[in-house]
A tleap script that builds the chain and sets N, CA, C and O, in Angstrom:
source leaprc.protein.ff14SB
mol = sequence {
  NMET GLN ASP VAL LEU ALA ALA LEU ILE ARG
  LYS GLY ILE GLY PHE THR GLY TYR LEU ASP
  PRO SER ARG PRO ALA LEU LEU ASP ALA GLU
  HIE LEU VAL ARG LEU ASN TYR GLU THR TYR
  LEU PHE ALA ASP THR ALA GLY ARG ASP ALA
  PHE LEU ALA ASP PRO LEU ARG PHE CYS GLY
  LEU LEU THR ASP PRO VAL SER LYS ARG ARG
  PHE ARG PRO ARG ASP ASP SER PRO ARG ALA
  GLU HIE SER GLY VAL THR TYR TYR PHE GLU
  ASP GLU SER GLY ARG ALA MET PHE VAL ALA
  ASP PRO GLU ARG PHE ARG LEU PRO GLY TRP
  THR CMET
}
set mol.1.N position { 0.849 -1.177 0.000 }
set mol.1.CA position { 0.000 0.000 0.000 }
set mol.1.C position { 0.887 1.231 0.000 }
set mol.1.O position { 1.955 1.255 0.613 }
set mol.2.N position { 0.430 2.224 -0.684 }
set mol.2.CA position { 1.167 3.483 -0.777 }
set mol.2.C position { 1.164 4.205 0.574 }
set mol.2.O position { 0.186 4.138 1.319 }
set mol.3.N position { 2.252 4.885 0.877 }
set mol.3.CA position { 2.349 5.686 2.088 }
set mol.3.C position { 1.472 6.931 1.911 }
set mol.3.O position { 1.770 7.801 1.093 }
set mol.4.N position { 0.394 7.001 2.684 }
set mol.4.CA position { -0.576 8.085 2.550 }
set mol.4.C position { 0.085 9.445 2.761 }
set mol.4.O position { -0.117 10.365 1.968 }
set mol.5.N position { 0.872 9.574 3.824 }
set mol.5.CA position { 1.496 10.870 4.112 }
set mol.5.C position { 2.428 11.305 2.990 }
set mol.5.O position { 2.396 12.459 2.563 }
set mol.6.N position { 3.252 10.389 2.518 }
set mol.6.CA position { 4.190 10.735 1.441 }
set mol.6.C position { 3.441 11.181 0.190 }
set mol.6.O position { 3.859 12.130 -0.474 }
set mol.7.N position { 2.350 10.513 -0.135 }
set mol.7.CA position { 1.569 10.886 -1.318 }
set mol.7.C position { 0.943 12.266 -1.154 }
set mol.7.O position { 0.956 13.065 -2.089 }
set mol.8.N position { 0.398 12.552 0.022 }
set mol.8.CA position { -0.218 13.859 0.261 }
set mol.8.C position { 0.813 14.976 0.168 }
set mol.8.O position { 0.567 16.016 -0.443 }
set mol.9.N position { 1.959 14.750 0.776 }
set mol.9.CA position { 3.015 15.768 0.756 }
set mol.9.C position { 3.529 15.960 -0.663 }
set mol.9.O position { 3.700 17.094 -1.111 }
set mol.10.N position { 3.775 14.873 -1.369 }
set mol.10.CA position { 4.281 14.952 -2.741 }
set mol.10.C position { 3.312 15.708 -3.655 }
set mol.10.O position { 3.738 16.480 -4.514 }
set mol.11.N position { 2.025 15.487 -3.469 }
set mol.11.CA position { 1.009 16.136 -4.305 }
set mol.11.C position { 0.630 17.528 -3.803 }
set mol.11.O position { -0.112 18.248 -4.471 }
set mol.12.N position { 1.135 17.906 -2.634 }
set mol.12.CA position { 0.801 19.213 -2.081 }
set mol.12.C position { -0.643 19.316 -1.622 }
set mol.12.O position { -1.233 20.397 -1.644 }
set mol.13.N position { -1.207 18.197 -1.209 }
set mol.13.CA position { -2.604 18.155 -0.774 }
set mol.13.C position { -2.663 18.355 0.730 }
set mol.13.O position { -1.944 17.691 1.476 }
set mol.14.N position { -3.509 19.259 1.175 }
set mol.14.CA position { -3.704 19.489 2.595 }
set mol.14.C position { -5.144 19.218 2.990 }
set mol.14.O position { -6.038 19.205 2.144 }
set mol.15.N position { -5.358 19.005 4.258 }
set mol.15.CA position { -6.685 18.741 4.796 }
set mol.15.C position { -6.879 19.551 6.056 }
set mol.15.O position { -5.918 20.012 6.672 }
set mol.16.N position { -8.130 19.719 6.431 }
set mol.16.CA position { -8.413 20.298 7.737 }
set mol.16.C position { -8.367 19.180 8.764 }
set mol.16.O position { -8.502 18.007 8.417 }
set mol.17.N position { -8.178 19.539 10.019 }
set mol.17.CA position { -8.158 18.546 11.081 }
set mol.17.C position { -9.493 17.841 11.179 }
set mol.17.O position { -10.542 18.467 11.020 }
set mol.18.N position { -9.466 16.551 11.437 }
set mol.18.CA position { -10.695 15.758 11.460 }
set mol.18.C position { -11.675 16.246 12.527 }
set mol.18.O position { -12.869 16.368 12.253 }
set mol.19.N position { -11.194 16.521 13.722 }
set mol.19.CA position { -12.088 16.985 14.783 }
set mol.19.C position { -12.135 18.499 14.903 }
set mol.19.O position { -12.996 19.035 15.600 }
set mol.20.N position { -11.228 19.192 14.240 }
set mol.20.CA position { -11.187 20.657 14.290 }
set mol.20.C position { -10.977 21.202 12.878 }
set mol.20.O position { -9.855 21.544 12.505 }
set mol.21.N position { -12.054 21.282 12.093 }
set mol.21.CA position { -11.914 21.719 10.701 }
set mol.21.C position { -11.534 23.191 10.539 }
set mol.21.O position { -11.326 23.656 9.418 }
set mol.22.N position { -11.443 23.921 11.645 }
set mol.22.CA position { -11.007 25.318 11.542 }
set mol.22.C position { -9.486 25.420 11.443 }
set mol.22.O position { -8.951 26.502 11.202 }
set mol.23.N position { -8.792 24.300 11.627 }
set mol.23.CA position { -7.326 24.293 11.593 }
set mol.23.C position { -6.831 23.244 10.607 }
set mol.23.O position { -7.496 22.230 10.394 }
set mol.24.N position { -5.673 23.479 10.008 }
set mol.24.CA position { -5.139 22.476 9.077 }
set mol.24.C position { -4.628 21.246 9.820 }
set mol.24.O position { -4.094 21.345 10.924 }
set mol.25.N position { -4.804 20.095 9.195 }
set mol.25.CA position { -4.235 18.865 9.746 }
set mol.25.C position { -2.719 18.902 9.586 }
set mol.25.O position { -2.197 19.441 8.611 }
set mol.26.N position { -2.034 18.331 10.542 }
set mol.26.CA position { -0.584 18.212 10.464 }
set mol.26.C position { -0.257 16.910 9.744 }
set mol.26.O position { -0.727 15.842 10.136 }
set mol.27.N position { 0.542 16.999 8.702 }
set mol.27.CA position { 0.839 15.833 7.879 }
set mol.27.C position { 2.104 15.139 8.365 }
set mol.27.O position { 3.171 15.238 7.760 }
set mol.28.N position { 1.942 14.431 9.483 }
set mol.28.CA position { 3.029 13.615 9.998 }
set mol.28.C position { 2.425 12.408 10.720 }
set mol.28.O position { 1.234 12.386 11.030 }
set mol.29.N position { 3.262 11.414 10.980 }
set mol.29.CA position { 2.778 10.166 11.569 }
set mol.29.C position { 2.162 10.369 12.951 }
set mol.29.O position { 1.276 9.611 13.347 }
set mol.30.N position { 2.615 11.369 13.682 }
set mol.30.CA position { 2.097 11.611 15.026 }
set mol.30.C position { 0.633 12.052 15.010 }
set mol.30.O position { -0.079 11.846 15.993 }
set mol.31.N position { 0.181 12.646 13.931 }
set mol.31.CA position { -1.169 13.204 13.846 }
set mol.31.C position { -2.061 12.426 12.885 }
set mol.31.O position { -3.050 12.958 12.379 }
set mol.32.N position { -1.713 11.180 12.637 }
set mol.32.CA position { -2.457 10.317 11.720 }
set mol.32.C position { -2.925 9.078 12.469 }
set mol.32.O position { -2.177 8.498 13.257 }
set mol.33.N position { -4.164 8.677 12.220 }
set mol.33.CA position { -4.713 7.442 12.775 }
set mol.33.C position { -5.356 6.688 11.619 }
set mol.33.O position { -6.040 7.276 10.781 }
set mol.34.N position { -5.126 5.377 11.586 }
set mol.34.CA position { -5.786 4.533 10.598 }
set mol.34.C position { -6.687 3.538 11.307 }
set mol.34.O position { -6.291 2.905 12.285 }
set mol.35.N position { -7.907 3.411 10.796 }
set mol.35.CA position { -8.840 2.365 11.190 }
set mol.35.C position { -9.282 1.703 9.891 }
set mol.35.O position { -9.710 2.380 8.957 }
set mol.36.N position { -9.179 0.398 9.836 }
set mol.36.CA position { -9.504 -0.324 8.609 }
set mol.36.C position { -8.751 0.319 7.461 }
set mol.36.O position { -7.529 0.446 7.539 }
set mol.37.N position { -9.429 0.731 6.396 }
set mol.37.CA position { -8.757 1.334 5.243 }
set mol.37.C position { -8.815 2.861 5.292 }
set mol.37.O position { -8.311 3.525 4.385 }
set mol.38.N position { -9.418 3.421 6.332 }
set mol.38.CA position { -9.585 4.860 6.421 }
set mol.38.C position { -8.414 5.508 7.167 }
set mol.38.O position { -7.817 4.914 8.064 }
set mol.39.N position { -8.110 6.738 6.768 }
set mol.39.CA position { -7.042 7.513 7.386 }
set mol.39.C position { -7.640 8.802 7.942 }
set mol.39.O position { -8.401 9.488 7.259 }
set mol.40.N position { -7.296 9.122 9.172 }
set mol.40.CA position { -7.780 10.323 9.841 }
set mol.40.C position { -6.569 11.183 10.187 }
set mol.40.O position { -5.582 10.686 10.729 }
set mol.41.N position { -6.649 12.473 9.871 }
set mol.41.CA position { -5.575 13.419 10.138 }
set mol.41.C position { -6.067 14.476 11.120 }
set mol.41.O position { -7.213 14.919 11.046 }
set mol.42.N position { -5.193 14.875 12.039 }
set mol.42.CA position { -5.589 15.771 13.112 }
set mol.42.C position { -4.721 17.019 13.157 }
set mol.42.O position { -3.564 17.009 12.738 }
set mol.43.N position { -5.308 18.098 13.676 }
set mol.43.CA position { -4.607 19.381 13.783 }
set mol.43.C position { -3.669 19.423 14.981 }
set mol.43.O position { -2.748 20.239 15.020 }
set mol.44.N position { -3.897 18.542 15.967 }
set mol.44.CA position { -3.040 18.526 17.156 }
set mol.44.C position { -3.156 17.172 17.848 }
set mol.44.O position { -4.022 16.361 17.521 }
set mol.45.N position { -2.269 16.947 18.809 }
set mol.45.CA position { -2.293 15.664 19.505 }
set mol.45.C position { -3.522 15.525 20.406 }
set mol.45.O position { -3.971 14.407 20.660 }
set mol.46.N position { -4.065 16.628 20.886 }
set mol.46.CA position { -5.269 16.546 21.712 }
set mol.46.C position { -6.439 15.984 20.898 }
set mol.46.O position { -7.200 15.160 21.406 }
set mol.47.N position { -6.588 16.413 19.660 }
set mol.47.CA position { -7.632 15.879 18.791 }
set mol.47.C position { -7.416 14.408 18.498 }
set mol.47.O position { -8.352 13.609 18.532 }
set mol.48.N position { -6.166 14.058 18.207 }
set mol.48.CA position { -5.844 12.653 17.955 }
set mol.48.C position { -6.139 11.801 19.184 }
set mol.48.O position { -6.725 10.724 19.072 }
set mol.49.N position { -5.734 12.282 20.351 }
set mol.49.CA position { -5.952 11.519 21.575 }
set mol.49.C position { -7.436 11.364 21.895 }
set mol.49.O position { -7.860 10.303 22.356 }
set mol.50.N position { -8.227 12.405 21.657 }
set mol.50.CA position { -9.678 12.313 21.875 }
set mol.50.C position { -10.286 11.270 20.946 }
set mol.50.O position { -11.141 10.486 21.359 }
set mol.51.N position { -9.847 11.263 19.696 }
set mol.51.CA position { -10.331 10.273 18.730 }
set mol.51.C position { -9.959 8.864 19.187 }
set mol.51.O position { -10.804 7.969 19.181 }
set mol.52.N position { -8.708 8.661 19.583 }
set mol.52.CA position { -8.254 7.336 20.002 }
set mol.52.C position { -8.945 6.855 21.275 }
set mol.52.O position { -9.103 5.649 21.467 }
set mol.53.N position { -9.356 7.771 22.143 }
set mol.53.CA position { -10.039 7.391 23.373 }
set mol.53.C position { -11.413 6.788 23.096 }
set mol.53.O position { -11.905 5.984 23.887 }
set mol.54.N position { -12.037 7.170 21.977 }
set mol.54.CA position { -13.374 6.658 21.629 }
set mol.54.C position { -13.561 6.702 20.114 }
set mol.54.O position { -14.398 7.456 19.619 }
set mol.55.N position { -12.788 5.897 19.369 }
set mol.55.CA position { -12.835 5.995 17.907 }
set mol.55.C position { -14.214 5.720 17.309 }
set mol.55.O position { -14.564 6.301 16.282 }
set mol.56.N position { -14.991 4.856 17.929 }
set mol.56.CA position { -16.301 4.535 17.358 }
set mol.56.C position { -17.270 5.713 17.450 }
set mol.56.O position { -18.227 5.794 16.680 }
set mol.57.N position { -17.029 6.600 18.367 }
set mol.57.CA position { -17.854 7.808 18.484 }
set mol.57.C position { -17.647 8.723 17.278 }
set mol.57.O position { -18.572 9.416 16.855 }
set mol.58.N position { -16.442 8.726 16.732 }
set mol.58.CA position { -16.074 9.690 15.706 }
set mol.58.C position { -15.914 9.122 14.295 }
set mol.58.O position { -16.016 9.876 13.327 }
set mol.59.N position { -15.669 7.837 14.148 }
set mol.59.CA position { -15.211 7.339 12.846 }
set mol.59.C position { -16.275 7.252 11.768 }
set mol.59.O position { -15.937 7.369 10.590 }
set mol.60.N position { -17.520 7.057 12.099 }
set mol.60.CA position { -18.537 6.889 11.058 }
set mol.60.C position { -18.421 5.522 10.406 }
set mol.60.O position { -18.069 4.542 11.062 }
set mol.61.N position { -18.719 5.456 9.109 }
set mol.61.CA position { -18.670 4.184 8.393 }
set mol.61.C position { -17.231 3.757 8.130 }
set mol.61.O position { -16.365 4.585 7.848 }
set mol.62.N position { -16.991 2.456 8.226 }
set mol.62.CA position { -15.704 1.863 7.877 }
set mol.62.C position { -15.941 0.783 6.826 }
set mol.62.O position { -17.062 0.305 6.656 }
set mol.63.N position { -14.888 0.409 6.133 }
set mol.63.CA position { -14.966 -0.670 5.160 }
set mol.63.C position { -14.453 -1.945 5.814 }
set mol.63.O position { -13.302 -2.004 6.247 }
set mol.64.N position { -15.299 -2.961 5.888 }
set mol.64.CA position { -14.877 -4.249 6.417 }
set mol.64.C position { -13.804 -4.799 5.481 }
set mol.64.O position { -14.057 -4.913 4.282 }
set mol.65.N position { -12.611 -5.145 5.981 }
set mol.65.CA position { -11.535 -5.583 5.100 }
set mol.65.C position { -11.798 -6.929 4.425 }
set mol.65.O position { -11.164 -7.239 3.416 }
set mol.66.N position { -12.709 -7.725 4.953 }
set mol.66.CA position { -13.001 -9.033 4.354 }
set mol.66.C position { -14.153 -8.931 3.364 }
set mol.66.O position { -14.013 -9.341 2.212 }
set mol.67.N position { -15.289 -8.391 3.795 }
set mol.67.CA position { -16.465 -8.321 2.914 }
set mol.67.C position { -16.410 -7.132 1.968 }
set mol.67.O position { -17.088 -7.129 0.940 }
set mol.68.N position { -15.607 -6.116 2.300 }
set mol.68.CA position { -15.483 -4.846 1.548 }
set mol.68.C position { -16.758 -4.005 1.615 }
set mol.68.O position { -16.896 -3.031 0.875 }
set mol.69.N position { -17.686 -4.373 2.491 }
set mol.69.CA position { -18.902 -3.577 2.665 }
set mol.69.C position { -18.655 -2.484 3.697 }
set mol.69.O position { -17.871 -2.653 4.631 }
set mol.70.N position { -19.345 -1.353 3.507 }
set mol.70.CA position { -19.284 -0.262 4.474 }
set mol.70.C position { -20.275 -0.571 5.594 }
set mol.70.O position { -21.385 -1.040 5.342 }
set mol.71.N position { -19.867 -0.305 6.821 }
set mol.71.CA position { -20.729 -0.535 7.981 }
set mol.71.C position { -20.315 0.413 9.099 }
set mol.71.O position { -19.215 0.964 9.089 }
set mol.72.N position { -21.201 0.590 10.046 }
set mol.72.CA position { -20.900 1.417 11.212 }
set mol.72.C position { -20.567 0.480 12.373 }
set mol.72.O position { -21.448 -0.217 12.877 }
set mol.73.N position { -19.301 0.458 12.802 }
set mol.73.CA position { -18.938 -0.439 13.899 }
set mol.73.C position { -19.563 0.012 15.219 }
set mol.73.O position { -19.828 1.194 15.441 }
set mol.74.N position { -19.787 -0.975 16.079 }
set mol.74.CA position { -20.347 -0.728 17.413 }
set mol.74.C position { -19.343 -1.214 18.457 }
set mol.74.O position { -18.329 -1.825 18.120 }
set mol.75.N position { -19.631 -0.942 19.698 }
set mol.75.CA position { -18.734 -1.362 20.781 }
set mol.75.C position { -18.503 -2.876 20.774 }
set mol.75.O position { -17.425 -3.340 21.147 }
set mol.76.N position { -19.511 -3.646 20.352 }
set mol.76.CA position { -19.371 -5.102 20.363 }
set mol.76.C position { -18.920 -5.667 19.008 }
set mol.76.O position { -18.927 -6.883 18.818 }
set mol.77.N position { -18.532 -4.803 18.072 }
set mol.77.CA position { -18.035 -5.290 16.784 }
set mol.77.C position { -16.713 -6.020 16.975 }
set mol.77.O position { -15.856 -5.560 17.729 }
set mol.78.N position { -16.538 -7.160 16.297 }
set mol.78.CA position { -15.245 -7.848 16.372 }
set mol.78.C position { -14.145 -6.945 15.838 }
set mol.78.O position { -14.375 -6.138 14.936 }
set mol.79.N position { -12.954 -7.082 16.395 }
set mol.79.CA position { -11.817 -6.267 15.936 }
set mol.79.C position { -10.536 -7.055 16.063 }
set mol.79.O position { -10.456 -8.051 16.782 }
set mol.80.N position { -9.529 -6.575 15.339 }
set mol.80.CA position { -8.195 -7.177 15.382 }
set mol.80.C position { -7.177 -6.085 15.087 }
set mol.80.O position { -7.495 -5.072 14.465 }
set mol.81.N position { -5.955 -6.305 15.541 }
set mol.81.CA position { -4.849 -5.387 15.274 }
set mol.81.C position { -3.901 -6.052 14.290 }
set mol.81.O position { -3.647 -7.253 14.378 }
set mol.82.N position { -3.378 -5.268 13.352 }
set mol.82.CA position { -2.360 -5.777 12.440 }
set mol.82.C position { -1.499 -4.612 11.968 }
set mol.82.O position { -2.015 -3.613 11.466 }
set mol.83.N position { -0.202 -4.743 12.129 }
set mol.83.CA position { 0.762 -3.718 11.694 }
set mol.83.C position { 0.409 -2.330 12.216 }
set mol.83.O position { 0.530 -1.340 11.494 }
set mol.84.N position { -0.025 -2.262 13.466 }
set mol.84.CA position { -0.323 -0.979 14.088 }
set mol.84.C position { -1.658 -0.369 13.712 }
set mol.84.O position { -1.936 0.772 14.079 }
set mol.85.N position { -2.489 -1.103 12.987 }
set mol.85.CA position { -3.802 -0.605 12.575 }
set mol.85.C position { -4.881 -1.457 13.235 }
set mol.85.O position { -4.783 -2.683 13.254 }
set mol.86.N position { -5.908 -0.808 13.774 }
set mol.86.CA position { -7.055 -1.523 14.312 }
set mol.86.C position { -8.055 -1.727 13.188 }
set mol.86.O position { -8.383 -0.796 12.453 }
set mol.87.N position { -8.533 -2.955 13.065 }
set mol.87.CA position { -9.537 -3.304 12.060 }
set mol.87.C position { -10.801 -3.754 12.769 }
set mol.87.O position { -10.749 -4.556 13.702 }
set mol.88.N position { -11.946 -3.230 12.319 }
set mol.88.CA position { -13.253 -3.642 12.816 }
set mol.88.C position { -13.943 -4.454 11.727 }
set mol.88.O position { -13.703 -4.251 10.537 }
set mol.89.N position { -14.810 -5.385 12.156 }
set mol.89.CA position { -15.463 -6.301 11.223 }
set mol.89.C position { -16.959 -6.342 11.467 }
set mol.89.O position { -17.439 -6.090 12.572 }
set mol.90.N position { -17.682 -6.666 10.410 }
set mol.90.CA position { -19.137 -6.807 10.522 }
set mol.90.C position { -19.511 -7.992 11.411 }
set mol.90.O position { -20.509 -7.947 12.130 }
set mol.91.N position { -18.700 -9.054 11.354 }
set mol.91.CA position { -19.028 -10.255 12.118 }
set mol.91.C position { -17.760 -11.024 12.470 }
set mol.91.O position { -16.679 -10.738 11.956 }
set mol.92.N position { -17.911 -11.992 13.345 }
set mol.92.CA position { -16.776 -12.774 13.833 }
set mol.92.C position { -16.145 -13.627 12.734 }
set mol.92.O position { -14.934 -13.846 12.752 }
set mol.93.N position { -16.931 -14.107 11.786 }
set mol.93.CA position { -16.342 -14.930 10.722 }
set mol.93.C position { -15.373 -14.109 9.869 }
set mol.93.O position { -14.344 -14.629 9.439 }
set mol.94.N position { -15.681 -12.853 9.623 }
set mol.94.CA position { -14.768 -11.982 8.891 }
set mol.94.C position { -13.492 -11.738 9.674 }
set mol.94.O position { -12.399 -11.742 9.107 }
set mol.95.N position { -13.625 -11.526 10.975 }
set mol.95.CA position { -12.443 -11.326 11.814 }
set mol.95.C position { -11.556 -12.566 11.795 }
set mol.95.O position { -10.334 -12.455 11.697 }
set mol.96.N position { -12.165 -13.746 11.890 }
set mol.96.CA position { -11.393 -14.994 11.892 }
set mol.96.C position { -10.635 -15.179 10.574 }
set mol.96.O position { -9.481 -15.606 10.577 }
set mol.97.N position { -11.278 -14.862 9.457 }
set mol.97.CA position { -10.600 -14.961 8.152 }
set mol.97.C position { -9.425 -13.990 8.087 }
set mol.97.O position { -8.353 -14.337 7.591 }
set mol.98.N position { -9.629 -12.787 8.583 }
set mol.98.CA position { -8.582 -11.772 8.568 }
set mol.98.C position { -7.397 -12.209 9.426 }
set mol.98.O position { -6.252 -12.141 8.979 }
set mol.99.N position { -7.656 -12.650 10.635 }
set mol.99.CA position { -6.591 -13.039 11.558 }
set mol.99.C position { -5.779 -14.206 10.987 }
set mol.99.O position { -4.568 -14.279 11.198 }
set mol.100.N position { -6.431 -15.106 10.273 }
set mol.100.CA position { -5.735 -16.259 9.694 }
set mol.100.C position { -4.741 -15.846 8.607 }
set mol.100.O position { -3.724 -16.513 8.419 }
set mol.101.N position { -5.026 -14.747 7.886 }
set mol.101.CA position { -4.142 -14.319 6.787 }
set mol.101.C position { -4.350 -12.832 6.508 }
set mol.101.O position { -4.937 -12.477 5.486 }
set mol.102.N position { -3.874 -11.948 7.407 }
set mol.102.CA position { -4.148 -10.516 7.257 }
set mol.102.C position { -3.591 -9.912 5.969 }
set mol.102.O position { -4.190 -8.983 5.428 }
set mol.103.N position { -2.472 -10.409 5.467 }
set mol.103.CA position { -1.901 -9.844 4.241 }
set mol.103.C position { -2.813 -10.046 3.031 }
set mol.103.O position { -2.747 -9.286 2.065 }
set mol.104.N position { -3.646 -11.053 3.086 }
set mol.104.CA position { -4.606 -11.306 2.000 }
set mol.104.C position { -5.613 -10.164 1.858 }
set mol.104.O position { -6.170 -9.950 0.781 }
set mol.105.N position { -5.841 -9.438 2.944 }
set mol.105.CA position { -6.868 -8.402 2.960 }
set mol.105.C position { -6.309 -6.989 2.999 }
set mol.105.O position { -7.017 -6.044 3.346 }
set mol.106.N position { -5.045 -6.847 2.644 }
set mol.106.CA position { -4.440 -5.512 2.567 }
set mol.106.C position { -5.143 -4.671 1.531 }
set mol.106.O position { -5.683 -5.181 0.550 }
set mol.107.N position { -5.127 -3.387 1.763 }
set mol.107.CA position { -5.662 -2.459 0.780 }
set mol.107.C position { -4.824 -2.563 -0.488 }
set mol.107.O position { -3.597 -2.524 -0.408 }
set mol.108.N position { -5.451 -2.695 -1.654 }
set mol.108.CA position { -4.671 -2.783 -2.888 }
set mol.108.C position { -3.751 -1.569 -3.037 }
set mol.108.O position { -3.975 -0.529 -2.417 }
set mol.109.N position { -2.737 -1.712 -3.848 }
set mol.109.CA position { -1.727 -0.666 -4.007 }
set mol.109.C position { -2.183 0.511 -4.842 }
set mol.109.O position { -1.568 0.846 -5.854 }
set mol.110.N position { -3.270 1.139 -4.409 }
set mol.110.CA position { -3.758 2.317 -5.124 }
set mol.110.C position { -2.742 3.433 -5.035 }
set mol.110.O position { -2.034 3.556 -4.036 }
set mol.111.N position { -2.667 4.243 -6.066 }
set mol.111.CA position { -1.763 5.386 -6.029 }
set mol.111.C position { -2.556 6.657 -6.215 }
set mol.111.O position { -3.614 6.674 -6.845 }
set mol.112.N position { -2.015 7.722 -5.650 }
set mol.112.CA position { -2.672 9.023 -5.764 }
set mol.112.C position { -1.991 9.826 -6.833 }
set mol.112.O position { -2.385 10.962 -7.097 }
savepdb mol mol.pdb
quit
């Protein structure tokens, strides 16, 4: 998968902070959070920390890495960690498939 930050910087693309759209997001690893295939950028560490404290409150729809369907995760949604990313799933069978072979469900090598 392409490095999101490197692509944004190379293309000169900027974003507003996810929780504070009045400020620009900082384009560095410290201010980036990934859940499933989605990337969230923050204007400061306080915004990032608030998001991480309750990601399901803020994230909205996610793409299930196994079924590829969009869904809204809940507190009881199955989840797994892989390569520093938290993944949520629609059901336990999807989580089990992912855990057995997480590289099979990597985001394709899309380029920006």
